[in-house]
N, C-alpha and C positions, 0 to 999 in steps of 0.2 A: 615423517610428516605428521604434524599435529592435526587433531580432529576438532571440528567445531560443530556443535549441535545447535541448529536453528529451530526455535520453537515458534510456530505460527499460532497466534492467539485466536483460533476459531472458537466460537462460543456454543455451538450446538452439540448435542450428544453424539450425533453421527460423526461430526468433525473430530471430536476427541478420540474416537475409536480408531481413526486412521492418521493421527498426528504424526506417527513415525514415517508413514509413507509420504506425507506431504513434506516433512522435513528432508527426506531423501531427495525428493524432486527439487526442492528449493536449493539444497546444497549443490545438486548437479547443475542447475541453471546458473547459479552464482559462479561456480568454478569450472565451467565447461572448457575454459582455456587451459586447464591443467596447471600443474606446478604445486609446490608446497604451500601450505597455508600457515601463516604466522600464528603463534599462540597468543599474540597480542591483539589479534583481530577481535572485534566485538560486533554484535548485531543488536538492533533495537526495532521494535514494532509499534505502530500506532494502529488501532483497529476499532471498528464499530460493527454493528449488525442492524439491519433494517429489513422490514418486509416490503418488497417491491412488487408493484403491479405493472404489467406491460400492456399497451403502451403507457408511458408515464403521464402524470396529470399535473397541471399547475398547482393543484391543491397540496402536492407533496412538499412544496417549499424548499427549504434547505436544512439538512441535518448534518451535524458534525461530530466527529470523535476528536477530542483534544487532550493533549498532555504537555507538560513541561519536561524538558530533558536537558541534561548537561552533556555536551559533546566535547570530546578532546579535539584539538586542532588536527587537521589532516584531510585526507581524501576519503570520500564515502561514495558508495554506489546506492542510488535511490530508485526504488521500484514500487509501483502501485499494483495492488492485486484485488481480486474479488473471487469469492467461492460460494456457490449455491449450496444450501444445507444438504441436499441429496447427492451432491457431487464434490465433496471436500477434497477428494483425491485428484481433482482436475481443476485447480485454480487457474484463473486467467491472469497473466502478468503483463504489465506494460513494458515497453523497451526500457533499458536502463538509462539513467541520467547520472553523470558523475559530478560530484560537488566537492569543492574545497572550502572548508569552514574554519573559522577561528575558534579557539577554546572559549566556551561560555555556555550560558543558559539560553535555550531556544524554546519557543512555543511552537508545537507541532500540531497541525490540524489536517484532518482528512474530511472533506465535505462532499456530500451528494446533493445535487440539485436538479430540478426539472430543466430541460432544455428542449426547445423546438428548433428543428433544422429543416431546411428546404433542400431536397435533393431530387427535384422533379415532383415531389409530393410532400405534404407535411409529414414529418417523421418526429415523433415525440420520444425522447431518450432521457437517460440520466447522465449527468456529467459528474465525474469524480475529479475534484480539484484538491491538491495537497499543498499546504503552505508550511514553510519552515522560517519562522521569524526570529532573528536574533533579538533577545529581550533588551539588551543594552542599548540598541539603536532605537527601539520603540517607534519605528517608522513603517514604511511600506514593506511588504514581505521581501525578505532577502532572496528567497528561492520560491519558485512556484512550478508545479508539475501537474499535468492533467491528462485525462483521456475520456473518451465517450463510450457509454455502454448502450448497446441496442438490446435485443432480446437474446439472453444467453440460454438459460434453461427454463424460462418462463417465470410466472409468478412464484413468489416464495421468499424465504429469508435468505439474505446474502450477507456474508461477512465481507467487509471491505477494509482497506487501509493501505499502509505503505510500510516498507522495510528499508532501513538504513544499514549498510554493512561497511564497517571501516576497513578500507583496503590499503592504506598507507599513510605515511607522514605528510 
């Protein structure tokens, strides 16, 4: 069985000291179904870091981490994550979304924005929205994935982003 090392791009000093632990948790969550891992598998990350206050405020606006990436054709597993600076060993992951993409260049964005929700009372949260746009089509996002954040560990710096793991042809 081949081994893959996933590197989570956490930006804080505390996060760097436990990168191996986070990588082990990530590998376990990605491969919990078991079975051999192909040496041809690849992983990619898009990440940012922001100081968040709870409850959120409309003044926060929208903040994005963006990169351009070349993806090989095939199937990918896409997950969103967040990790508080004081708890990097315990990242929060979204459920997986499976994508089939064509080979080419993509613009990958992970954005945080203020959101107000009504669930019996006004509840102000952050919404994490990730986009994967095929640059050749230059149109609406080809893929979109989102999740909502309430209060995790309270005010502080959070690393956030998403991960793509190539799983097959």
